[in-house]
N, C-alpha and C positions, 0 to 999 in steps of 0.2 A: 598357176596366178592365182585364178578364185579363191583356190583352198586357203592359199595363205592370208588372203586379207579380209577372211571370214574368221580364220583365227588371230591376227593381229587387233578386231575389233572389239570379241567378246571380252577380253581382259577390260576394254578403256570403258565401255559399257559398264560392267560391270563395277567396277571401282566410279564410275561416276553417280551409280546408284548406291552404289554406299557412302559416298559422302552425302548425294541426298537426304538417305533416311535419315544421315549422322546430325544434319544440319538439322534439320525440321525437328526429330525428337530434342536435338540440342535445345530448340524457340518453346519447344513446347516444356518442356524439364524446367528450362530455367522463368519462367512465366509463376508454374506452379510454388513457389516458394514465394512470392512477394506476398505481403500481411493486405488483409482487406482493410480497406475503411472505410469507418463509421454508414448506415445505411442515411441519417441522418444528421444535423446537427441540433446543440439544445434550441439551438433559435427559432428551427423548425417544430424540431415537438414541443417546445411552449406553444407558438402557436397555433397546431394540430391539436393539443390539450385545451385553448382557449375555449378554439371554435368549435368544440364539444361541450361546453358547459364545465369543463373541470378545472380546477387550481394546478397551476404549474409549482410542485415542490421541489421542483431540480435543485435548488441552493440546497436540501436537507439530504435529501435521497435523488442521487442521480439518475436524472431520467425519467423519476415518479412523475403521475398523473394521479392527483386526486378526486374520482367522482364522491358527491354525495349520494347517498343510495333510500331508495323510501322504506320511512318507516312507518306503523304503525300509529303512535305518539303524537308524528306529524300531521298525522290525517283529519281534515275537516268535523 
């Protein structure tokens, strides 16, 4: 009687393990195909640019912040 119960449990456990692995694999594989959103919006990039002393040129070139570099001609 003991041999019969162990032989009937093994296929059920094997099937349950295979279904669990397929479900986890489906979840991980399905989420990997989603497109990534932008890290920062244009408004956030503009605020960061202005905080750091730059000029926001996002209207001309998308996401571009212009900084003035030091030059010899402007030195006192």
